[in-house]
PALO-727009 format. One record per residue (C-alpha): residue in one letter; residue number from 1; x, y, z. Coordinates in Angstrom, 3 decimals. Example, Ala and Ser with C-alpha at 12.3 -4.5 7.8 and 13.67 -1.06 7.14 Angstrom:
<nodes>
+---------+-----+----------+----------+----------+
! residuo ! num !       c1 !       c2 !       c3 !
+---------+-----+----------+----------+----------+
!       a !   1 !   12.300 !   -4.500 !    7.800 !
!       s !   2 !   13.670 !   -1.060 !    7.140 !
+---------+-----+----------+----------+----------+
</nodes>
This chain:
<nodes>
+---------+-----+----------+----------+----------+
! residuo ! num !       c1 !       c2 !       c3 !
+---------+-----+----------+----------+----------+
!       m !   1 !    0.000 !    0.000 !    0.000 !
!       r !   2 !    1.356 !    3.404 !   -0.992 !
!       l !   3 !    2.524 !    5.787 !    1.747 !
!       l !   4 !    1.804 !    9.494 !    1.308 !
!       s !   5 !    3.716 !   12.458 !    2.645 !
!       t !   6 !    1.744 !   15.266 !    4.249 !
!       r !   7 !    2.599 !   17.454 !    1.254 !
!       e !   8 !    1.233 !   14.924 !   -1.231 !
!       l !   9 !   -2.055 !   14.510 !    0.613 !
!       a !  10 !   -2.391 !   18.248 !    1.238 !
!       d !  11 !   -1.931 !   18.969 !   -2.481 !
!       a !  12 !   -4.466 !   16.282 !   -3.409 !
!       l !  13 !   -7.039 !   17.790 !   -1.044 !
!       g !  14 !   -6.240 !   21.379 !   -1.941 !
!       v !  15 !   -5.346 !   22.384 !    1.627 !
!       s !  16 !   -2.189 !   23.703 !    3.244 !
!       e !  17 !    0.399 !   21.266 !    4.514 !
!       s !  18 !    0.242 !   22.906 !    7.940 !
!       s !  19 !   -3.485 !   22.131 !    8.138 !
!       l !  20 !   -2.837 !   18.545 !    7.126 !
!       k !  21 !   -0.153 !   18.176 !    9.794 !
!       r !  22 !   -2.557 !   19.518 !   12.430 !
!       w !  23 !   -5.139 !   16.903 !   11.411 !
!       v !  24 !   -2.510 !   14.201 !   11.802 !
!       d !  25 !   -1.263 !   15.481 !   15.144 !
!       s !  26 !   -4.827 !   15.785 !   16.488 !
!       g !  27 !   -5.583 !   12.168 !   15.557 !
!       k !  28 !   -8.018 !   12.910 !   12.733 !
!       i !  29 !   -5.667 !   11.115 !   10.336 !
!       s !  30 !   -3.513 !    8.198 !   11.471 !
!       a !  31 !    0.111 !    8.322 !   10.399 !
!       s !  32 !    3.424 !    6.631 !   11.040 !
!       r !  33 !    6.800 !    8.315 !   11.355 !
!       t !  34 !   10.009 !    7.737 !    9.445 !
!       e !  35 !   13.344 !    7.500 !   11.252 !
!       g !  36 !   13.744 !   11.189 !   10.501 !
!       g !  37 !   10.405 !   12.020 !   12.096 !
!       h !  38 !    8.462 !   12.673 !    8.892 !
!       r !  39 !    4.771 !   11.782 !    8.889 !
!       r !  40 !    3.636 !    9.081 !    6.451 !
!       i !  41 !   -0.002 !    8.264 !    5.729 !
!       q !  42 !   -1.265 !    5.038 !    4.174 !
!       l !  43 !   -3.398 !    5.560 !    1.071 !
!       s !  44 !   -6.217 !    3.536 !    2.643 !
!       e !  45 !   -6.183 !    5.867 !    5.668 !
!       a !  46 !   -6.351 !    8.875 !    3.357 !
!       m !  47 !   -9.370 !    7.310 !    1.639 !
!       r !  48 !  -11.024 !    6.690 !    5.012 !
!       f !  49 !  -10.538 !   10.322 !    6.018 !
!       i !  50 !  -11.918 !   11.582 !    2.700 !
!       r !  51 !  -15.017 !    9.381 !    3.029 !
!       d !  52 !  -15.657 !   10.135 !    6.692 !
!       t !  53 !  -15.298 !   13.895 !    6.291 !
!       r !  54 !  -16.702 !   14.164 !    2.739 !
!       t !  55 !  -13.610 !   16.181 !    1.833 !
!       p !  56 !  -13.513 !   16.840 !   -1.934 !
!       l !  57 !  -10.439 !   15.882 !   -3.916 !
!       a !  58 !   -8.912 !   18.847 !   -5.714 !
!       r !  59 !   -6.289 !   16.792 !   -7.580 !
!       p !  60 !   -7.268 !   13.101 !   -7.559 !
!       e !  61 !   -4.435 !   12.180 !   -9.906 !
!       l !  62 !   -1.998 !   12.772 !   -7.038 !
!       l !  63 !   -3.591 !    9.811 !   -5.249 !
!       d !  64 !   -3.355 !    7.638 !   -8.375 !
!       l !  65 !   -7.041 !    8.267 !   -9.141 !
!       p !  66 !   -6.982 !    9.952 !  -12.574 !
!       e !  67 !  -10.279 !    8.237 !  -13.394 !
!       l !  68 !  -12.092 !   10.648 !  -11.080 !
!       s !  69 !  -11.046 !   13.534 !  -13.295 !
!       a !  70 !  -11.936 !   11.552 !  -16.415 !
!       a !  71 !  -15.436 !   10.810 !  -15.120 !
!       r !  72 !  -15.996 !   14.468 !  -14.261 !
!       a !  73 !  -14.754 !   15.623 !  -17.645 !
!       s !  74 !  -17.048 !   13.240 !  -19.515 !
!       g !  75 !  -20.171 !   14.977 !  -18.232 !
!       e !  76 !  -21.859 !   11.581 !  -17.823 !
!       d !  77 !  -23.894 !   11.049 !  -14.679 !
!       r !  78 !  -25.029 !    7.452 !  -15.191 !
!       l !  79 !  -22.950 !    4.341 !  -14.541 !
!       a !  80 !  -24.959 !    2.448 !  -17.164 !
!       s !  81 !  -23.599 !    4.660 !  -19.936 !
!       f !  82 !  -19.992 !    3.928 !  -19.003 !
!       l !  83 !  -20.648 !    0.182 !  -18.810 !
!       r !  84 !  -22.561 !    0.101 !  -22.090 !
!       d !  85 !  -19.759 !    1.951 !  -23.873 !
!       g !  86 !  -17.002 !   -0.177 !  -22.331 !
!       n !  87 !  -15.496 !    2.922 !  -20.711 !
!       t !  88 !  -13.403 !    1.424 !  -17.916 !
!       m !  89 !  -11.861 !    4.725 !  -16.823 !
!       g !  90 !  -15.260 !    6.399 !  -16.644 !
!       a !  91 !  -16.892 !    3.533 !  -14.734 !
!       r !  92 !  -14.045 !    3.372 !  -12.229 !
!       g !  93 !  -14.182 !    7.107 !  -11.705 !
!       w !  94 !  -17.970 !    7.192 !  -11.356 !
!       l !  95 !  -18.080 !    4.431 !   -8.739 !
!       m !  96 !  -15.021 !    5.691 !   -6.877 !
!       a !  97 !  -16.533 !    9.174 !   -6.663 !
!       r !  98 !  -19.704 !    7.774 !   -5.072 !
!       y !  99 !  -17.647 !    5.657 !   -2.689 !
!       l ! 100 !  -15.548 !    8.622 !   -1.589 !
!       e ! 101 !  -18.744 !   10.621 !   -1.099 !
!       g ! 102 !  -19.697 !    8.073 !    1.550 !
!       a ! 103 !  -21.795 !    5.449 !   -0.253 !
!       t ! 104 !  -21.433 !    1.964 !    1.221 !
!       i ! 105 !  -20.654 !   -1.059 !   -0.929 !
!       a ! 106 !  -24.185 !   -2.338 !   -0.290 !
!       e ! 107 !  -25.680 !    0.961 !   -1.450 !
!       l ! 108 !  -23.623 !    0.903 !   -4.639 !
!       a ! 109 !  -24.502 !   -2.740 !   -5.306 !
!       d ! 110 !  -28.222 !   -2.398 !   -4.606 !
!       g ! 111 !  -28.566 !    0.893 !   -6.483 !
!       p ! 112 !  -26.484 !    1.953 !   -9.480 !
!       i ! 113 !  -24.716 !   -1.356 !  -10.109 !
!       r ! 114 !  -27.917 !   -3.410 !   -9.981 !
!       d ! 115 !  -29.765 !   -0.932 !  -12.200 !
!       a ! 116 !  -26.946 !   -0.706 !  -14.730 !
!       m ! 117 !  -26.466 !   -4.464 !  -14.985 !
!       a ! 118 !  -30.212 !   -5.048 !  -15.322 !
!       g ! 119 !  -30.248 !   -2.643 !  -18.253 !
!       l ! 120 !  -27.323 !   -4.405 !  -19.915 !
!       g ! 121 !  -29.047 !   -7.738 !  -19.415 !
!       e ! 122 !  -32.005 !   -6.549 !  -21.469 !
!       l ! 123 !  -29.934 !   -5.568 !  -24.504 !
!       w ! 124 !  -29.675 !   -9.052 !  -25.978 !
!       h ! 125 !  -33.469 !   -9.120 !  -26.362 !
!       h ! 126 !  -33.263 !   -6.256 !  -28.856 !
!       d ! 127 !  -29.862 !   -6.451 !  -30.518 !
!       e ! 128 !  -27.624 !   -9.280 !  -31.726 !
!       g ! 129 !  -24.655 !   -7.442 !  -30.236 !
!       g ! 130 !  -26.315 !   -7.226 !  -26.844 !
!       v ! 131 !  -24.502 !  -10.256 !  -25.431 !
!       f ! 132 !  -21.146 !   -8.745 !  -26.349 !
!       v ! 133 !  -22.085 !   -5.412 !  -24.760 !
!       e ! 134 !  -23.315 !   -7.154 !  -21.602 !
!       h ! 135 !  -20.162 !   -9.248 !  -21.236 !
!       r ! 136 !  -17.895 !   -6.275 !  -21.860 !
!       g ! 137 !  -19.881 !   -4.144 !  -19.415 !
!       t ! 138 !  -19.646 !   -6.847 !  -16.761 !
!       d ! 139 !  -15.878 !   -6.967 !  -17.141 !
!       v ! 140 !  -15.678 !   -3.175 !  -16.865 !
!       c ! 141 !  -17.803 !   -3.277 !  -13.714 !
!       l ! 142 !  -15.602 !   -5.987 !  -12.203 !
!       q ! 143 !  -12.523 !   -3.848 !  -12.790 !
!       a ! 144 !  -14.224 !   -0.862 !  -11.180 !
!       v ! 145 !  -15.323 !   -2.712 !   -8.044 !
!       a ! 146 !  -11.896 !   -4.360 !   -7.729 !
!       q ! 147 !  -10.360 !   -0.906 !   -7.419 !
!       i ! 148 !  -12.789 !   -0.005 !   -4.634 !
!       r ! 149 !  -12.106 !   -3.323 !   -2.917 !
!       s ! 150 !   -8.458 !   -2.320 !   -2.577 !
!       m ! 151 !   -9.577 !    0.811 !   -0.709 !
!       i ! 152 !  -11.746 !   -0.926 !    1.906 !
!       p ! 153 !  -10.062 !   -0.757 !    5.314 !
!       k ! 154 !   -8.526 !   -4.077 !    6.324 !
!       v ! 155 !  -10.228 !   -5.987 !    9.116 !
!       a ! 156 !   -8.284 !   -7.501 !   11.994 !
!       t ! 157 !   -6.688 !  -10.891 !   11.385 !
!       t ! 158 !   -8.609 !  -12.113 !   14.433 !
!       a ! 159 !  -11.992 !  -11.055 !   13.019 !
!       a ! 160 !  -14.681 !  -13.661 !   12.377 !
!       i ! 161 !  -14.687 !  -15.264 !    8.932 !
!       a ! 162 !  -17.487 !  -15.207 !    6.369 !
!       l ! 163 !  -17.155 !  -17.629 !    3.461 !
!       g ! 164 !  -19.164 !  -17.840 !    0.289 !
!       g ! 165 !  -19.478 !  -18.094 !   -3.456 !
!       g ! 166 !  -21.714 !  -19.267 !   -6.253 !
!       p ! 167 !  -22.849 !  -22.892 !   -6.670 !
!       a ! 168 !  -21.700 !  -25.308 !   -9.364 !
!       g ! 169 !  -23.025 !  -24.284 !  -12.759 !
!       d ! 170 !  -23.340 !  -20.601 !  -11.850 !
!       p ! 171 !  -20.651 !  -18.644 !  -13.764 !
!       y ! 172 !  -21.441 !  -15.146 !  -12.518 !
!       l ! 173 !  -18.501 !  -13.362 !  -10.879 !
!       l ! 174 !  -19.921 !   -9.985 !   -9.933 !
!       s ! 175 !  -22.516 !  -10.885 !   -7.326 !
!       t ! 176 !  -20.237 !  -12.975 !   -5.120 !
!       q ! 177 !  -17.418 !  -10.426 !   -5.496 !
!       l ! 178 !  -19.756 !   -7.712 !   -4.236 !
!       a ! 179 !  -20.927 !   -9.955 !   -1.395 !
!       a ! 180 !  -17.321 !  -10.410 !   -0.272 !
!       m ! 181 !  -16.809 !   -6.648 !   -0.307 !
!       v ! 182 !  -19.996 !   -6.038 !    1.682 !
!       v ! 183 !  -18.898 !   -8.591 !    4.281 !
!       t ! 184 !  -15.446 !   -7.000 !    4.572 !
!       e ! 185 !  -16.823 !   -3.494 !    4.911 !
!       a ! 186 !  -19.191 !   -4.719 !    7.629 !
!       g ! 187 !  -16.249 !   -6.076 !    9.637 !
!       m ! 188 !  -15.713 !   -9.761 !    8.814 !
!       r ! 189 !  -12.838 !  -11.423 !    6.981 !
!       a ! 190 !  -14.194 !  -12.592 !    3.644 !
!       v ! 191 !  -13.171 !  -15.833 !    1.950 !
!       n ! 192 !  -14.671 !  -15.633 !   -1.532 !
!       l ! 193 !  -14.660 !  -18.966 !   -3.368 !
!       g ! 194 !  -15.991 !  -17.280 !   -6.500 !
!       p ! 195 !  -18.507 !  -18.688 !   -8.983 !
!       d ! 196 !  -19.153 !  -22.275 !  -10.070 !
!       t ! 197 !  -18.143 !  -23.864 !   -6.758 !
!       p ! 198 !  -19.315 !  -27.457 !   -6.116 !
!       a ! 199 !  -20.805 !  -28.343 !   -2.737 !
!       g ! 200 !  -17.774 !  -30.543 !   -2.034 !
!       a ! 201 !  -15.423 !  -27.585 !   -2.456 !
!       f ! 202 !  -17.591 !  -25.534 !   -0.114 !
!       a ! 203 !  -17.378 !  -28.346 !    2.436 !
!       h ! 204 !  -13.565 !  -28.455 !    2.287 !
!       a ! 205 !  -13.355 !  -24.669 !    2.628 !
!       v ! 206 !  -15.692 !  -24.629 !    5.631 !
!       a ! 207 !  -13.680 !  -27.381 !    7.325 !
!       e ! 208 !  -10.490 !  -25.361 !    6.867 !
!       h ! 209 !  -11.741 !  -21.877 !    7.750 !
!       q ! 210 !  -14.526 !  -22.585 !   10.277 !
!       p ! 211 !  -16.562 !  -19.544 !    9.191 !
!       k ! 212 !  -19.137 !  -17.833 !   11.356 !
!       l ! 213 !  -21.232 !  -17.076 !    8.261 !
!       v ! 214 !  -21.687 !  -18.789 !    4.896 !
!       w ! 215 !  -23.236 !  -16.955 !    1.957 !
!       i ! 216 !  -24.452 !  -18.509 !   -1.290 !
!       s ! 217 !  -25.090 !  -16.252 !   -4.295 !
!       i ! 218 !  -27.273 !  -17.817 !   -7.008 !
!       t ! 219 !  -27.585 !  -15.781 !  -10.202 !
!       a ! 220 !  -28.004 !  -18.478 !  -12.871 !
!       a ! 221 !  -30.761 !  -21.075 !  -13.042 !
!       l ! 222 !  -29.780 !  -24.025 !  -10.858 !
!       a ! 223 !  -30.383 !  -27.599 !  -11.996 !
!       p ! 224 !  -32.565 !  -29.582 !   -9.552 !
!       a ! 225 !  -29.786 !  -32.087 !   -8.820 !
!       r ! 226 !  -27.333 !  -29.325 !   -7.963 !
!       a ! 227 !  -29.920 !  -27.527 !   -5.856 !
!       l ! 228 !  -30.538 !  -30.741 !   -3.923 !
!       s ! 229 !  -26.799 !  -31.296 !   -3.422 !
!       m ! 230 !  -26.371 !  -27.761 !   -2.098 !
!       s ! 231 !  -29.397 !  -28.040 !    0.208 !
!       r ! 232 !  -28.113 !  -31.306 !    1.674 !
!       w ! 233 !  -24.716 !  -29.765 !    2.301 !
!       l ! 234 !  -26.226 !  -26.726 !    4.026 !
!       d ! 235 !  -28.034 !  -29.113 !    6.377 !
!       t ! 236 !  -24.662 !  -30.460 !    7.535 !
!       l ! 237 !  -23.292 !  -27.080 !    8.638 !
!       p ! 238 !  -22.846 !  -26.539 !   12.387 !
!       a ! 239 !  -25.803 !  -24.965 !   14.148 !
!       t ! 240 !  -23.552 !  -22.045 !   15.069 !
!       t ! 241 !  -22.973 !  -21.146 !   11.408 !
!       t ! 242 !  -25.250 !  -18.460 !   10.002 !
!       i ! 243 !  -26.400 !  -19.125 !    6.435 !
!       v ! 244 !  -27.362 !  -16.369 !    3.979 !
!       i ! 245 !  -28.859 !  -17.200 !    0.576 !
!       g ! 246 !  -29.326 !  -14.543 !   -2.100 !
!       g ! 247 !  -29.369 !  -13.846 !   -5.823 !
!       q ! 248 !  -31.849 !  -13.747 !   -8.679 !
!       q ! 249 !  -32.313 !  -17.538 !   -8.686 !
!       s ! 250 !  -32.047 !  -18.135 !   -4.938 !
!       r ! 251 !  -35.536 !  -19.658 !   -4.815 !
!       a ! 252 !  -34.015 !  -22.693 !   -6.536 !
!       l ! 253 !  -33.005 !  -23.700 !   -3.007 !
!       s ! 254 !  -36.523 !  -24.284 !   -1.769 !
!       k ! 255 !  -35.561 !  -26.391 !    1.248 !
!       l ! 256 !  -33.269 !  -24.600 !    3.672 !
!       p ! 257 !  -32.321 !  -25.023 !    7.322 !
!       a ! 258 !  -34.613 !  -23.023 !    9.587 !
!       r ! 259 !  -31.767 !  -20.690 !   10.574 !
!       a ! 260 !  -31.004 !  -19.717 !    6.964 !
!       v ! 261 !  -31.672 !  -16.120 !    5.961 !
!       r ! 262 !  -32.965 !  -15.243 !    2.505 !
!       a ! 263 !  -31.379 !  -11.941 !    1.495 !
!       t ! 264 !  -33.048 !   -9.862 !   -1.203 !
!       s ! 265 !  -30.323 !   -7.218 !   -1.228 !
!       m ! 266 !  -26.727 !   -6.599 !   -0.255 !
!       a ! 267 !  -28.079 !   -4.376 !    2.507 !
!       d ! 268 !  -29.711 !   -7.490 !    3.980 !
!       l ! 269 !  -26.339 !   -9.260 !    3.973 !
!       a ! 270 !  -24.644 !   -6.277 !    5.624 !
!       a ! 271 !  -27.349 !   -6.210 !    8.299 !
!       v ! 272 !  -26.847 !   -9.908 !    9.091 !
!       v ! 273 !  -23.092 !   -9.407 !    9.456 !
!       s ! 274 !  -23.557 !   -6.363 !   11.683 !
!       a ! 275 !  -26.008 !   -8.244 !   13.895 !
!       l ! 276 !  -23.618 !  -11.196 !   14.221 !
!       l ! 277 !  -20.734 !   -8.962 !   15.233 !
!       k ! 278 !  -22.861 !   -7.284 !   17.898 !
!       r ! 279 !  -23.951 !  -10.624 !   19.352 !
!       p ! 280 !  -22.049 !  -11.460 !   22.572 !
!       r ! 281 !  -19.693 !  -14.408 !   22.319 !
!       s ! 282 !  -20.788 !  -17.557 !   24.070 !
!       s ! 283 !  -18.490 !  -18.650 !   26.874 !
+---------+-----+----------+----------+----------+
</nodes>
């Protein structure tokens, strides 16, 4: 992770270096010191400060975020347009701007990302090139959310683990990637197995990581045999493991353990994680 000098961050924010140093010395911004006593600020800490205080970026390129300037210059105000046009720089800048303005990962996923991807998914009904545009737009969106993922503050190595992915036969990357980001932002360590994960692989991962929460994201239609295999595996999970099922095709798992939660949004997933972390530990 890049370390910033007080001058670099002050220039990026458009404030004086003396003001920036006062913020550091007062504890508003965490910083380390070099052997010579110079303050150094992690980029992730700078991002946290910008989000928490809603401080605008005067020169985002100084924080390796030239896409913010590109998105502003384009005049576009809709994520869908950037995804449809395959404009990676614009999409990254648009989403990063909303994130730095304080939007949570769940809010981005449930709002602009969901709306934009739904629109792309309709294109193939009207145009032979729609599948190409949808696939390209999905890749652009994945690149954009990956950049934001690198900015999410790290959780403690002792934090509880949440593990999840998509079932066998489900190739969709975006939904389970977003779920992992939501879980991390809410305070758990995320182990994302990705799409197309057989029940047996889930079982091995659970045995190794002993997660407190397991999420399953189902976007593609699930064959009855695979749905049955997944349901049977979920029944074998320890009673202390919280189960969250979500996605467009989540109703394919019709038989679930009584403790399973059906999430209709990423906000639902975030709420489950927050509730788990507030629950007192059993002795």
